[in-house]
C-alpha positions in Angstrom: 0.1 0.0 0.1 2.9 2.3 0.8 4.6 1.5 -2.3 1.4 2.3 -4.3 1.3 5.7 -2.6 4.9 6.3 -3.2 4.5 5.4 -7.0 1.4 7.8 -7.1 3.3 10.6 -5.5 6.3 9.9 -7.9 3.9 9.6 -10.9 2.1 13.1 -9.7 5.6 14.6 -9.3 6.7 13.5 -12.7 3.4 14.6 -14.3 3.8 18.1 -12.6 7.4 18.3 -13.8 6.5 17.4 -17.3 3.6 19.9 -17.1 5.9 22.6 -15.9 8.5 21.8 -18.7 5.7 21.8 -21.3 4.7 25.4 -20.0 8.4 26.6 -20.2 8.7 25.2 -23.7 5.4 27.0 -24.7 6.6 30.2 -23.0 10.0 30.0 -24.8 8.1 29.4 -28.0 5.8 32.4 -27.6 8.8 34.4 -26.8 10.8 33.4 -29.9 7.5 34.1 -31.9 7.2 37.4 -30.4 10.8 38.2 -31.2 10.5 37.0 -34.6 7.4 39.2 -35.2 9.3 42.2 -33.8 12.1 41.6 -36.2 9.9 41.2 -39.0 8.1 44.6 -38.2 11.5 46.2 -37.7 12.8 45.0 -40.9 9.6 46.0 -42.7 9.9 49.6 -41.3 13.6 49.7 -42.4 12.5 48.7 -45.9 10.0 51.3 -45.9 12.2 53.9 -44.5 14.8 53.0 -47.4 12.0 53.3 -50.1 11.2 56.8 -48.7 14.7 57.7 -48.7 15.1 56.5 -52.2 12.2 58.6 -53.4 13.6 61.5 -51.7 17.0 60.9 -53.3 15.4 60.6 -56.7 13.2 63.6 -56.3 16.4 65.5 -55.1 18.3 64.4 -58.3 15.4 65.4 -60.4 15.3 68.9 -58.7 19.2 69.2 -59.2 18.9 68.3 -62.9 16.1 70.8 -63.3 18.3 73.4 -61.6 21.3 72.5 -63.8 19.1 72.8 -66.8 17.9 76.1 -65.8 21.5 77.5 -64.8 22.7 76.3 -68.3 19.8 78.1 -70.1 20.6 81.3 -67.9 24.2 80.9 -69.0 23.4 80.6 -72.5 21.0 83.8 -72.3 23.9 85.6 -70.8 26.4 84.6 -73.4 23.8 85.8 -76.1 23.1 89.1 -74.3 26.9 89.7 -74.1 27.3 88.6 -77.8 24.5 91.2 -78.7 26.1 93.7 -76.5 29.4 93.3 -78.1 27.6 93.6 -81.8 25.9 96.8 -80.6 29.4 98.2 -79.2 31.0 97.5 -82.5 28.1 99.0 -84.3 28.4 102.2 -82.1 32.2 102.4 -82.6 31.8 102.0 -86.3 29.3 104.8 -86.4 31.4 106.8 -84.2 34.3 106.2 -86.4 32.5 107.0 -89.5 31.2 110.2 -88.2 34.6 111.2 -87.3 35.8 110.3 -90.6 33.1 112.4 -92.0 33.9 115.2 -89.7 37.5 115.1 -90.8 36.7 115.3 -94.5 
C-alpha cells in the first residue's frame, strides 16, 4: 500500500514536472515568436524607410537636374546678351568712327 502511494506521488511529481516543462517550452516558443514578429516589423519599417529615402534621393536628383538645366539656359542667355552687346558696341564704334571720318573730310 505504501509503495503504491509512493508510486502515485512519484507519478504525480513527474506529471507536474512534465507539465512545468511543457509550460516553459510554450513560453519559450511564444517569446521566440514574439521576437521574430518584432524583427519582421523592424525589417519592414527599415525597408519602408529605405524606400522613402530612395524616393527623396530621386526627387533631389530630379530637382538638381532641373536647376542645372535652368542654370545652363541662363548661362546661354547671358552669353547671347553679351554677344549682342558686343555687336551693338562694335556698331556704335563703327558709327562713331565713320562720323569722325566724315567730320575730318
